[in-house]
N, C-alpha and C positions, 0 to 999 in steps of 0.2 A: 285605830289602825286603818280601817277601810273607810272611815267617815260615813258609815251606813251604806256603803255602795256594794251590796252583795246581790245575789239573784233576786232577793225579795224587793230590792229597791227599784227594779225595773217593772214590777207589777205582775210578773208571771212566774215567780219563784215557786208558788204553790202549784202551778201547772206542771212544772218539771217534776215535782215530787209525786204528783198524781200519775204522770206517765211512767215513772220508775215503779210505782206500786202496781200499776196495771201490767207491766212487763213481768214483774215477779209473780203475780197471781196467774198470768197466762202460762208462765213456765211451769209452775206447780201443777196446774190443770193438765198440761201436756204430759208431764211425767206420770201423773196418776192415771190418766186415760190410756197411755201406752202400755202400762203394766196390767191394767184390768181388762183390756180388750183382747187378750190372747185367747185363741180358741181353746175350749175345754174339750178334751177327747174323753169319750166314755169307752172304757176298755171292752165292754160288751159289743159295742158297735164296731170297733176295730177288729175284734176277734171274728165277728160275723163276716166282715168284708174279706178277711184273710181266708176264711172257710169257703166263701163263694169263689174266690180266685183259685183256690186249690181244686175245687170241684170243676171249675171251668177248664183248668189245665189237665184234668184227668188224673190227678194224683190220688183222689179218693173216689170210692164208688158212691152211687146214689144212696145206698143204705147207710154207709158211713156218714155221708153228708147229713142225711135226715137225723140220725142219732146225735151227731155232734151239734147240729142246730138246735135240737130239742134240749140238749144239755146246757147250751149257752143261754137259752131263753128262760130256763127255770131258775 
């Protein structure tokens, strides 16, 4: 049908398949790295930050702050 005249007959058909394979591998790596690079929050760190902000705004006293901080760290 093609008389042997495909991509392979030009001598670079293998190169096209290598490029396609590299693009597929690159895509998979990008997808995996984008899902695994999400920052992980530690609830204790977040709670301590909230506590510090509440104390800074004057919502809680020094004694309440100290007690809550001690509770969070234990």
